[in-house]
N, C-alpha and C positions, 0 to 999 in steps of 0.2 A: 324461428329466429331468436336468439337469447337476447336479454337486455344489457344495454353497455355496462362496461365495470364502472363501479362507483366505490369511492373511498369516503369513509366517515370516521369519527372520533370514537364513537360509542354505537355498538350494536347490542339489543337487549333481546334475548328470545323468552319470552313469558308463557305461562300457561294460560293466562287469561289477560287481557287488556280492556280496562274500563275508561273509554276516552272522555265520556260525559257530554259528548256532543254526537248523535243524541244521548240523552241521559240515561236511557234504559238498556242502550247496546252494551253487550259484553262479547269481545272477540276472542276466540279461543285459538290457541297455537298461532299467536300473531308476533311480531317483532317490531321494534321501534328503534329508528336510527337517528342518532344526534350528530349534527357537525357544529363546531364551536358552541354558541349559545342556543341554537335552534334545533326544533324536531325538524328532520327533513324526510322522514319515511315512516309509514305505519301501514304494514303489509302483511300478508301471510308468511309464515317461516318458509314455507315451500317455495317462496318466491325472492328468498334473499341470497341466492347463490352468486349473484352478480357483485355482491357488496363486500368490500374489505374494510376491516375495521381496526382501529389501534388497540382497542379493547372489547372483548366479548363477553356478555355474561349470559350464563345458562341458568334460567330460573323458572324451571317446569312447573314448580308447585306453587307460584307466587301470582299474584294479581298487580299488575302495574296499572297505576291510577294517577291522576294529578295530585300533587302536592297539596296538602291541606292549607286552608287560609284562615287564620285566628284573627278576625276582623274587630276585635277590642280588647284591649288589656293594659295593663300597666306593668310592664316587664320588671322592671327594678324591685318591684314589691314582691318579688319571689323571696327576698331576705326577710319579709315580713310574714312568710307562711306560718301558721299556728300561732302568731303572736296574741291574736285578741279573737278566740272562736266563740261561737255560741252566743251572739249578741246581735240585737236588731240593727239597722242600717244606721239611722242617726247617732244613737250612742257609741257604735263602734267607730264611725268616723271622728265624732267631736270629742270622745273622752279618751280614745286609744290611739287610732291610726294618725290623725293630723298632729297630736302632740309628740308622738314617736317620730314623725317624718320632721317635725321642727327641730328636734335634738339631733336626729342623725343623717339627715338626707343632704348628700353633696355629691360632687361629680364623681368621686370614687365610688361611693353607695351605688350610684346608678350604674357605673360601669361594671361593677362585681356582679350587681343584681341581675343585669341584662345577661351578662355571659352566662351565668347559673340558668336563666330562663330560656335562652337559646338552645343550650344542651337540652334541656328537658323537652323543648318543643321538635327539636330535630329527631331526637329519639322516638317521638310518638307522631312523627309523620307531618309535622307542620313545616312549609317551607316559606311561607309568608306571614308576617304578623304585622297588626297594626298597635301602634304604642302611644299613649297619652301620659307623659309624666314630666317631671322637672328634670332640668340638665338634659334636654333631648339632643344636645351635641354630643354627649357622651354616648348616648345609646346608639346615634348614628355611627359613631367611630367603631363600637365593639360590633354592629351589626354588619358594617362594610368589612371589618378584619376576619370576621366568621364566615362571610359569604352568605348571609341571610337576607332575604328580600324583606323590606319593612317599610310600611307608610308610617311617618311621624306625625301625628297632630299635636302639634306644641301647644301646651296649656295656656289658657287665658282665664284670670281670675280678678276678682275686684280686691282681694286682700294680699297682703305679703305672704310670701313663703321664701323657704331658702333659696328660690332661683330668682325670683324678682318681687317688686314692691306693689305695682299696680298694674292695671290691664295694658296701659300704653307700654310699658317696660316688656311685658309678656310678649306683646305684639311685637315690638321692634327687635327684642331678641329672637323670636321666632323667625321672623323676616330674614334677620341676618343668616340663620341657619339654613333657610330655604336657598338663599343665594350660594352658601357654601357647598351644598351638595347637589346643585342643578344639572352638574354632569355626570352625576353617578347613576349608573344602570340598575343598582339595587335598592336606593333610598329616595323615596318621594315624600313630600311634606304636605301638610294642611293646616287648618286652624281647629283648635281644640277647646272652645269655650267649654268649661267644665260642664255647667247645668245651669238652668234658669235661675236656681236659687243661690248661686256663688256669682253671677255675671249680670251685671244690671242690663235694663232694655237699652240704654244709651250704648253701652258696649257692644252689646249683642247687635245692634244697628251697625256699629263701626265694623265689626267683624262681617257681617253680610256685605256692607260695601266692599270693602277689601278682597273679599273672596270672589266677589263678582268680577271684580276688576282684573284679578289675576287667574281666574278661572280654577280656583284651588278648592278642594274638598273641604268640608265642615264635618266633624265629629263631635256630638255633644250626647251626655247623659240626659236623657229625657223620659218623663212619665215613669220612673224607676218604681214609685210606691203610690198608693191612693192618698196618702197624706200629702205628699208633694203637690199632687193636682189640686187638692182641696184648699191647701195653703195659697196656692196661686190664684184659684179662684177668689178667694177672700181678699188678697191683696190687690190683685189687678182687674177683678171682675171677668176674667176669662182663663180657659185652659192654656197650660203651657204651649201645647201644639198650636193653638190659634194665634198667641203671642208671637211665636216664631214665624208663622206664616205673615203676620201683619207687618212684622219687622223685616220682612224680605229674606229671612234665613232657609226657607225650605225650598228644595229644588232637586234635580238628578243628582247632585254632588254633595247632598246633605246625608249622614249617616247617624241615625236616630237609635241610641242605644239604650236598651232594655225594653221600654214601652209595654210595661205590665199592666196599664190601667188604661185601656183604649175602648171608646165607645163606637158606634157604627159611623157617626160624622167624623171622627179621629180617622178611622180607616180610610173612607172615602176622601178625605184630604189628602192623606199619604199617597194614594193611588193618583190622584189628580196632579200633584206636584211633582211626583216620581222620586220622593225622598225613598232611601232604604232603611231597612229596620236591621239593627244587629242584635240577635236573642242570645242571651247569657243564661241559659237555663239553670246551670248548677249554682253559680253565684247569687241568682235570684231566689231559688229555693233554699240556700243556706242563711241567707239573710231574711227569709220569710217576706221578700218584697213583693210577690206576686208571680203570674205566669202570663207571658206573652201570649196573645191568641194567634198563635202562628197560622193554624189552618184558614182562619178567617182572613187574614192578611193575604196568604197567597191566593185564595179563592177570589180576592178583590184585584190581583194583580200586583201587589207590592213585592217587590224583591226583598228576601229574608237572607241575612248572613248569620253566622254563628261566631260567638266569642266567648273567650273563657272568663273575661274580666281578670282580676289579679288574683294570684296565688294567696293573697291574704285573705280574700273573700270566698275562695273556691276550693282551695288548697291545691289545685291541680291546673296545669296549662295542656290537657290533654283532649284535643279535637275529637279523638274516638269516643271518650267518654261523654263528650258534650253532644255527639250526634245521637248517641244512644238516649241520654237523658232528655234531649229535644223530641225525639220520636215517643218516648213512652209518657211524658209529660203531655203532650197533646192528646194522646189517647185518654189519659185519666181526666184531664180537664173538661174534654169535649164528650166524653162517655161515649167514645166512638172507636173502635179497635182499629179501623181503617184509615183514621186520622194520620197526618204525616208518615206515609210510607216510607220504607228505606231509601228508594230512589230520591225522593224529596230531602231527605236529611243529607244525602251525599252531595245533592247539589247545593244545599245551603252551605256546606263546608268546602265546597271548592269553586264552581262557576258563580254561585250566589255571591260568595265572600269576594271574589275577583272582581265582580260586577259592582258590588258596594264599593269598593275601594278605586273604581275606574280604571282596573287593570284586565277587564275581561277581554281585551284585543290581545294581551300579551301571555296570560296564564289562565289557569281554572279549568281547562280541558287540553286534551292530547290532540292536537291538530298540526298537521304540517304547516310550517312557518311560525308557529308559535314558540315562546320560550320553553326550554327543557327543565321546567320544574315539575318533577314526578317522583313517586316513592314506589317501592316494591313491598308487597305485604305477603308474607308467607303464611298460606293457607293449608299447609300440610300438617300441623300439629294437631293432637287430639282436641283442643278446644273449639277447632273450626270444622271438624269434620262429623260427618259426611258433609259434602259440599253439594246441597241440594238447590241452593240459590247463593249466587256469589254476592248480590247487592245485600240480602238479609244477613249472610254472614259478616260482612264488613260493618255493619251498623249494629247488630245484636250480639255477635260474638267475640268481635276483635276488641282489643283493650289497648292498643297502641304499641304493646311490647313484640306483636308481629312483624312490625316494621324493620326491614332489614337493610335497606338501601335507599338513599335518598340523593336527588341531583337537583342542584339549582343553577339556572343558567347554564346548563349543561355540565357542571362541575360536581364531582360526587364527593357529597358531604356526610354521608354515613356509608359505611361498607361493613357489611355482616355486624351491624350494631355498634361498630367501632366509629369513632369520630376522628379521621385523619388530620393531624396538625393541631388538635386540640389538647391542652395539658389539663387533663381532669384533676390531678392531684393539687395544682395550682389554684383551679376553681373552687375545690374542697376547702383548701386552706383559708382563702380569703372568705368564704362562706362562714366557717368556724369562726374567724375573727370577727364578723358582724354579729354573729349569733351570740358571742361573749360579751361583745361591746353593748348590744342591746338589753341583755339580760342584767348587766350591771345596773342600767338605769330604769329598769321595769318599775312604774309607780307602785 
């Protein structure tokens, strides 16, 4: 007896499907069906005769997999890509980035920088990004318009910037944004206290209290360098992670970014509290900030996600590159070639990222009833042949340019490397405008 007829919006026949649940399974000659925003079918191609689709994609040389999750970044800083390279973190920030932001950052800067960043991310397989930057309302508008899923961690600092003057104003504006986007299916919000060295303990306590009341996520730069940790010990008599725990800031909705300087006690505390770590390997290497001990964190049961940080400190927003560098750096620092295998790197870039952002029930894996956020990766080119191991080729051989199609909430956002509805010429013109304006004021 044949299956009853079924109508869907999109039916994709792929050479391989990597559902990420379970992480190591690779399904050959399978198909995925989308209706509305959701995945409604994942089944062998031979069992799809009863399905009628408005659009059918034949992708025999492709891997279909969850869209990548960039769990930390500052998207608008794509306009500062290459502005101040080859400098250590604090001189880079204090002498170059912060002064440039003071001169140039406004709502238009953010809108144009976010548009440029989204184009770059979509073309390299990212379908969800987390952002912490000024004028987050501008970021939200652009992400919504371009159909990109985004977690906005609105910034909180003690000192004035172009967006706000002191912590209470940052929080007030951020909560107003939270109210304005609460009905969006693409945009979510949380608190983004910048770092323990830029936000007082009193204001960190305030963030902890408000986040608990609202059940909102918190993202914070933490333990980025050994110097940061030593300064905190000198100033407060305790490591930053211990301060956050004492202030009530650590928990299952806390996203700790960088975490390069970690001892055994730190890792145990992260595991105990359920806090997440967002690893930014390329940015940390470029700024010589250190290396996050990913293998030890995973062994302790800590969820680890991947982030690019900004294009100003990375110069790329490419999660495929981030996966590769994370795997290689883990092997180098541990002197263990088996450290962070390809399957673990893929998990960090997909389901691990979704879990860190509190979105694991919606995205991060290809499962029936989850949102249809997925990408198609062409494995037929010489750079990825022969295909002995799909997982290894995705992590060690792909560079992002193999991504040909992307769907977010069931909507096609990348088709054969083209971005439907996106005016690339206009984005390029605005980018050129900012490059020239910044160049004229370069110190």
